N, C-alpha and C positions, 0 to 999 in steps of 0.2 A: 754400551754394556753388552759384552759378548758372553756366550755360553761355552764352557769347556766340555768337551766330549771325553768321557772317561771310558776307555776300553778295558774290559775285564779279561784277563788272561785265564781262561777256565782251565787250561792244562796245568798252569802253575797252582791254581786254587785246588784242583783235584789232587795234585801231588801232595800239597800241604794237608788236605783232608785225609788222604790215605796214610800220611805219616802220623797223624793224630791217632788213627785207627791202630796202627802198628804200636805206637806208644801205649795205648790203652790195653792192647793185648799183652804187651810186656809187663805192665803193671798188674794185670790180672794174674799172670803166671807167678809173679813175685809174691803177691798177696796170698794166693792159694798155697804156695809153698810155706809161707810164714804161718798161715792158719794151720797147716798140717803139723808144722814143728811145734807151734804153741799149744794147739788143742788136739785135733784128730782128723781123720779122713772126712768125717761129716762136715766139719767146719771148712776144710779145704774145698770140698765140693760146693758148699754154699758160697764161698768166696769166688770160686770159678764161675758159678752161675750169675752172681751179681755183676762181676766184671764182664762176663760174656754178654749179658743183656746190654750193657752200655756200649760195648765194642760193636756188637751186631747193629744196634741202633745207629751208631755213628757211621758204620759202613753203608747203611741204607742212605743216610744223608750224603755221604761222599759220592755214591753212585748215582743218586737221583737228583741231588740238589746242586750239583756242579757239573755243567755241560762239558763237552769235550773240545770246544773251540772258543775263540774270542767273541765277545759280543759288545756292540756299541749301543744297543738298545737297553737302557737301564730298567725299563718295565719288564722286558723279557728276562733279564738277569734276576730281578727281584722275584718274578713269578717262579722261576726255576728254583731259587733258594727256598721259597715258601713250600714248594712241592716237596723238596728234600727234607725240610724241617718238619713238615706234617707227617711224612713217612717215618721219620726218626721217632717222633712222639708216639705214633700208632704202634710201631714195632716194639717200642719200649713197654707200652701199656699191655699189649698182647702177651709179650714174653713174661712180664711180671705176673700177670694173671695166671698164665699157664704154669709157671713155676710154683706160685703160692697155692694154687688149687691142687696140684698133683704131688707136691713134695713137702716134707717137713724140713725146713731149712734152719740153719743157725742164723738168726736175724742180724746179729752184730757183724758176723763175717760177710754175709751177703751185702748188707747195706754199706758197710765200711769199705768194701772193695768197689762197690758201685760209686761211692763218693770219691775214692782215690782215682778211679778212671775219669770221673767227671772233672777232677782237678787237672788232669793231663790236658784237656781241652782249653781250660782257662790259662794254663801256663803257656801253651802254644799261642793263644791269642795275645797274651801280654807281651810275648817276645816279638810280635809283629808291630806293635804300637811304638811310636817314637817316645823317648823319655820326655818327661814333663819339661817344657822350656828348652829342649835341646834339639839336636839334629837326629834324624832317624838312625836307628842302629845300622852299623855297617858303613855309614857314610862319613863318620867323624875321622876315621883313619885316612880315607881317600882325600879329604880336604886338607890334611896336614902336609901332604906331599907336594 
């Protein structure tokens, strides 16, 4: 019984994490514009704050939770991930407290945009997973040739 060593390509993981951050920033801008068109500038600012909190927290995760080089030590990779995830949660909590203590926000716009940016993460994650019972995405076409 042998053990497989899994090398984690942190450069690829960091690129993916930063692409999620960019996707969240884009969703934030779209939601803020929609809030402005539907309601007013106060709702737009609230939407921008909600999406901004999520985006900045994800950026903390991308910068701290994903190292810059490959690692074959799974414990080190897991530790690095947990450092990033802890930073993400702390940044999110601090920013929500700061915004809610210092501003009167439109809750629906703020939380709705936060949820929309959170969805970006799950869509990106779902796109990485192979389909149920099938081959991983991107390899089906290669196998046909």
